[in-house]
N, C-alpha and C positions, 0 to 999 in steps of 0.2 A: 733409287728406291731404298727406303729405310729398311734395315734388316729386322726380322721378327725374332724376338728372344723369349724363351720360356725359362723360368727359374723354378725348380722343384725344391721346396723347403717346407715340408710339413712335419716338423718334429716339435720338441718341447720348447718352452719359453726361453730357458737359458741358452739353448742352442740357437734360437732366433737372434738373441742379443749378440752372441758371438759372431754372427754372420751379417750384422747390420752394416758394417763398413762396406763389404762387397756389394750387398743388395742396394745400398744407397748410391754407390758409385757406378753401378751398372747403367745408370741413366746416361753416363758418358758414352756408352756403347751404342745406345739406340733410344729413341723416344717411344718405341713400340715394344713394351715389356709386359709379359703376363707372369704373375707370381702366384704359385699355389701355396697357401698357408693351411695349417691344420686348424681344426675347430678350436683348439687350445689357444692358438696365436691369432685367430681372426680378429680379436678385439684390438690388436695392435696394427690393424690395417691402415689406420690413420697416419702411420709413419711413412706410408708409401702412397702419397696423394696422387701421383701421376701414373701409377701402375694399374694395370687391369688385375684385380684380385679375384682369385677363385679359391674355393674352400674344398678341402679333402679331409677325411678322417685321419687322425693320428695313425691308427692301425688301418691301413688301406683295405677297403672292402672290394669285392668284385665290381660293384657299381662304380667306385672311385677309379679303379684301374681302367675300366672301359671308358669312363669319362675322359681320362687323361689320354688314352690311345686315340679316341675319336678327335679330341682337341688337337693333337699333333697332326693327324691326317687332314683335318679340315683347314687348320691355320698354316700348315707347311712352314714351321719355324725354321729359321736359318741356323740358329744356335740354341742348344739346351744346356743349362747349367744344373748339375745334380749336386746340391749341397746338403743333402739329407741321406742318411745311410740306409734307406729303404732298398732292400735287395731287388725288388721289382724294377726300380728305375734303371738298374744296371743291365737289364735285359733289353731295354728299349733301343740302344744303339745297334744291336744285332738285327733288328727289324727295320730301322729307319736309317739306312746307310748313307743317304744323301745329306742328312742333318749332321752338323758338327756337335758332338757331345763333349762337354768339359765337366770334370768331376773332382770331388775330394774323395779319395779312397783311404781306407783304414788298414793299418798294419798293427797287429797286436801279438802278444805272446802266443796265444792259442790259435788264432786264425787271421787271415787277411780277408778284407771285404771290399770289393768283390774279388774273386779268384783271378789268377793271371789270364785265364782264357777270356773272360769278359772284359778285362782291362784292354785287350787288344783292339776292341771295337770303339774305344773312346778316342776322340781326336787328341785330347791332352788331359792329363790329370796331375794332381798334386797329392802327395802321400802325407797323411796325418798319422803320426805314431802315437799310440796310446800313452797317456801320462805315466802309467806305471813303468812302461818300457823306457820312456824318456828319463825317468828318475834313476833307473838302473844304469843307463848309459852314463849319466852324469857321475854317479858313484864310482863307476869303473874308470872314468876319465881322471878323477882326482886321485 
């Protein structure tokens, strides 16, 4: 049976283009992929012809959050990829423990997102260090 995958990516256009490589190669993982795009990015849904596209607001409303929760309950996804820094998404692994959550997490000078407590519930994650922090590391290296 083909695994069901959900990709949560509802942020700005520039962020969508930065994630195109992952989203387009996700087809190698499964043929059954659902992708959430923001209303800002929905016009680019033609780039994902074989995906099930769902729309959510850039700033998630209560209605959007409930829609996503019910979608996860009804469709019983095997894997969920969080590639959008919406705080709400990082609470989902706490409630859906049978689902494997993969995420890009953010470490910055002022804060990390999500905190270490919520990172424990992710199956795997990759840390993205803010550009400002990265440039200071490079300066200190030289």
